[in-house]
C-alpha positions in Angstrom: -17.6 6.7 -6.3 -14.2 8.0 -5.1 -15.5 7.0 -1.2 -15.5 3.5 -2.5 -12.2 3.4 -4.4 -9.8 5.1 -2.2 -7.7 8.0 -3.4 -5.6 8.3 -5.5 -2.0 10.0 -5.0 -2.8 12.8 -6.6 -5.9 13.2 -4.5 -4.3 12.7 -1.3 -1.2 15.5 -2.2 -4.1 17.9 -3.4 -6.0 17.3 0.2 -2.7 17.8 1.6 -2.1 21.1 0.0 -5.4 22.5 0.9 -4.6 21.6 4.5 -1.3 23.5 4.8 -3.0 26.5 2.7 -5.6 26.6 5.5 -2.6 26.4 8.3 -0.5 29.2 6.3 -3.1 31.3 6.8 -4.4 30.4 10.4 -7.7 29.5 9.9 -9.4 26.8 12.3 -11.3 24.2 10.9 -14.4 25.7 12.6 -14.1 29.2 10.9 -13.9 28.1 7.7 -16.4 25.9 7.7 -18.7 29.3 9.0 -17.2 31.5 6.6 -18.0 29.4 3.6 -21.6 27.4 4.9 -19.4 24.2 5.3 -19.5 21.6 8.0 -16.4 21.2 9.7 -16.7 17.3 8.6 -17.2 18.8 5.4 -14.4 20.9 5.1 -12.3 17.9 7.5 -13.2 15.3 4.4 -12.0 17.2 2.3 -7.9 17.7 3.7 -8.5 14.0 4.3 -9.0 12.9 0.3 -12.3 11.2 1.7 -14.4 12.8 -0.6 -14.4 13.9 -4.1 -13.4 17.4 -4.3 -15.6 20.2 -5.7 -14.3 23.1 -7.6 -16.2 25.9 -6.4 -15.2 25.0 -2.7 -11.7 24.2 -3.8 -11.9 28.1 -5.6 -14.1 28.9 -2.0 -11.7 27.9 0.1 -8.1 29.1 -1.6 -10.1 32.5 -1.7 -10.9 32.4 2.5 -7.2 31.8 2.5 -6.1 34.4 0.4 -4.0 31.7 -1.5 -1.3 32.8 -3.5 -3.1 33.5 -7.4 -0.1 31.4 -9.0 -0.2 28.2 -6.7 -4.2 28.5 -6.2 -4.5 28.3 -10.1 -2.2 25.2 -10.1 -3.9 23.7 -7.5 -7.2 23.8 -9.5 -5.9 23.1 -12.7 -4.9 19.7 -11.2 -8.7 19.0 -10.0 -9.4 17.0 -13.0 -6.9 14.1 -12.3 -7.1 14.3 -8.8 -10.3 13.3 -9.0 -10.4 10.4 -11.4 -10.8 6.9 -10.4 -8.0 4.9 -9.6 -6.8 1.6 -12.2 -8.2 -0.6 -9.4 -12.0 1.0 -9.4 -12.8 -2.0 -11.4 -12.2 -4.5 -8.8 -13.8 -2.0 -5.9 -16.5 -4.2 -4.9 -14.0 -7.0 -3.7 -11.4 -4.7 -2.2 -11.9 -4.3 2.0 -12.3 -0.8 3.2 -8.4 -1.2 4.1 -7.4 -1.8 0.8 -8.7 0.7 -0.8 -7.3 3.3 1.4 -3.5 2.0 0.9 -3.7 1.2 -2.2 -3.3 4.5 -3.9 -0.5 4.9 -1.7 1.0 1.7 -2.8 0.5 2.0 -6.2 2.7 5.4 -6.0 5.3 4.3 -4.0 8.9 4.6 -4.8 10.2 2.0 -2.5 8.2 -0.9 -0.8 9.8 -3.3 2.0 7.4 -6.1 3.4 8.1 -8.6 5.6 5.6 -11.9 6.3 6.0 -14.6 8.7 4.7 -17.4 6.9 4.2 -17.2 3.0 5.3 -15.5 0.1 4.7 -11.6 -0.1 2.0 -11.0 -2.3 3.5 -9.2 -5.0 6.0 -11.9 -5.4 3.0 -14.5 -5.8 2.2 -16.4 -8.8 -1.6 -16.9 -10.0 -1.5 -20.4 -8.6 0.1 -19.7 -5.2 -2.0 -16.5 -4.9 -5.3 -18.5 -6.0 -4.3 -21.7 -3.4 -4.0 -18.7 -0.2 -7.5 -16.8 -1.0 -9.1 -20.4 -1.0 -7.8 -21.1 2.3 -8.3 -17.6 3.9 -11.9 -17.0 2.2 -13.5 -20.1 2.0 -16.6 -19.3 1.7 -16.5 -16.4 -0.5 -18.3 -17.5 -3.8 -15.0 -18.5 -6.6 -16.3 -16.1 -8.6 -15.0 -13.3 -5.7 -11.8 -15.1 -5.1 -11.2 -15.2 -8.9 -11.2 -11.2 -8.7 -9.1 -10.8 -5.8 -6.8 -13.2 -8.0 -6.8 -11.2 -10.6 -6.7 -7.8 -8.9 -3.3 -9.4 -7.4 -2.3 -10.0 -10.9 -2.8 -5.8 -12.0 -1.3 -5.2 -8.7 1.5 -7.2 -9.7 1.8 -5.4 -13.4 1.4 -1.7 -12.0 5.1 -2.6 -10.3 6.8 -3.6 -13.3 5.7 -0.3 -15.3 6.5 1.8 -12.5 9.5 -0.4 -11.7 9.7 0.4 -7.9 12.1 -1.0 -5.7 10.9 -4.1 -3.7 13.0 -5.8 -0.7 11.3 -8.5 1.1 12.1 -10.0 4.1 10.7 -14.2 4.4 11.5 -17.1 6.7 12.8 -20.0 5.1 9.9 -21.8 6.8 7.5 -20.1 3.8 9.6 -22.0 1.0 9.1 -25.2 3.1 5.5 -24.3 3.1 3.3 -26.3 1.0 0.8 -23.9 -0.7 -1.7 -25.4 -3.3 0.1 -28.2 -4.2 4.0 -29.4 -4.9 3.2 -27.9 -8.7 2.2 -24.6 -7.4 5.2 -24.7 -5.3 7.7 -25.6 -7.8 6.3 -22.5 -10.3 6.6 -20.2 -7.2 10.0 -21.1 -6.7 11.0 -20.7 -10.0 9.6 -17.1 -10.2 11.4 -16.1 -7.3 14.4 -17.0 -8.8 13.2 -15.2 -11.7 12.1 -11.8 -9.6 15.5 -11.4 -7.6 17.3 -11.3 -10.6 16.0 -7.9 -11.6 18.1 -5.4 -9.8 14.5 -3.3 -8.2 14.3 -6.5 -6.3 15.8 -7.9 -3.0 14.5 -11.1 -1.3 16.3 -11.6 2.3 15.7 -15.3 3.6 15.8 -16.0 7.4 17.3 -19.3 7.6 15.8 -22.2 10.0 18.7 -22.2 12.1 18.6 -18.5 12.5 17.7 -17.3 16.2 15.0 -15.0 16.8 15.0 -11.3 15.9 13.4 -8.3 15.9 10.4 -9.5 13.5 9.8 -13.1 15.3 6.5 -13.4 15.8 5.3 -9.9 14.2 2.7 -10.0 11.8 2.7 -9.4 7.9 3.6 -5.9 7.9 4.6 -3.5 4.8 6.2 -0.5 4.7 5.6 2.5 2.0 7.9 5.1 0.7 6.5 7.6 -1.4 7.8 10.4 -4.0 6.3 13.2 -2.8 7.1 15.0 0.1 3.7 16.3 1.0 2.3 12.5 1.6 5.3 10.4 4.2 5.4 7.1 4.5 2.6 4.5 5.6 2.8 1.2 7.1 0.4 -1.8 6.8 0.3 -3.7 9.5 -2.0 -7.3 9.5 -3.5 -8.3 12.7 -5.5 -11.8 14.2 -8.7 -12.6 11.8 -7.7 -10.9 8.7 -7.7 -7.3 10.3 -5.5 -4.7 8.8 -4.2 -1.3 10.5 -2.9 1.5 8.3 -0.8 4.5 9.6 1.1 7.2 8.6 2.1 8.8 11.8 5.7 9.6 11.7 6.8 7.8 15.3 4.6 4.5 14.5 6.8 3.9 10.9 9.7 5.0 12.4 9.3 2.6 15.1 7.8 -0.4 12.5 10.9 0.4 9.6 13.6 0.0 12.4 12.0 -3.3 13.4 12.7 -4.0 9.8 16.1 -2.7 9.5 17.1 -4.8 12.4 15.7 -8.1 11.1 17.3 -7.6 7.5 20.7 -6.8 9.6 20.0 -10.4 10.9 19.2 -12.0 7.6 22.0 -13.1 5.2 22.2 -10.7 2.7 20.5 -10.9 -0.3 21.3 -12.9 -3.5 21.3 -15.9 -1.3 20.4 -19.6 -3.8 16.6 -20.5 -3.4 16.8 -24.2 -2.1 15.4 -26.7 -4.8 12.3 -28.0 -2.7 9.3 -30.3 -3.8 11.0 -32.4 -6.1 8.6 -34.1 -9.0 
């Protein structure tokens, strides 16, 4: 079940704590696997949060590492919560592998930064706008599948609103002029953007049509996720041709993407711009 749902933040934190415990004990993967009659792949999957955490295996690992009992007790006590499926589990059948991998990160991120070269960022889309995008991107998918993907997006947005996390988006002005769905859909979307950006935790910068090239010109969709826990580094989610998406937590790569985002945001007008009145009735 966990392999299909994707790890929660609690699962990732516990897995990282097990990896750190092994390294502090000076143990290599091969030695641990041989001592506990496990395969190296199993130990690696445990530390990467790629498999459910077995209480017996976790106990044996901590004992082998001679981990301090107080901390080991706390880790064991967190096992039940770490093994619970994420809130998105009911939609797992319509989620691509990359999204199952990253949704637990996004759902717990304290700061979410988004760039999209052509569209309104998905966390700010209305249901009508999102459904129209789904119809274009997945024309061969059954309508019921597309509807469930749109429903999942609404659940992501609700989760974001409940947490009151920070969202900082950057889009080109052309995205506001692009008629997605219909003029009615666009009027609704623009009204929703005005309401959303009135909230103190949401910032939207719009790069004017008259602006010159900037650091993200021609770049694919980009999402940067900052977590509120020290064990898990920032993540970058980068779109690609054909709908492929890459997820990385490599610190150098994420830092490079962050510098691009900072540069592009610095070239855009300050937040608080009045969105144009487009698509008149």
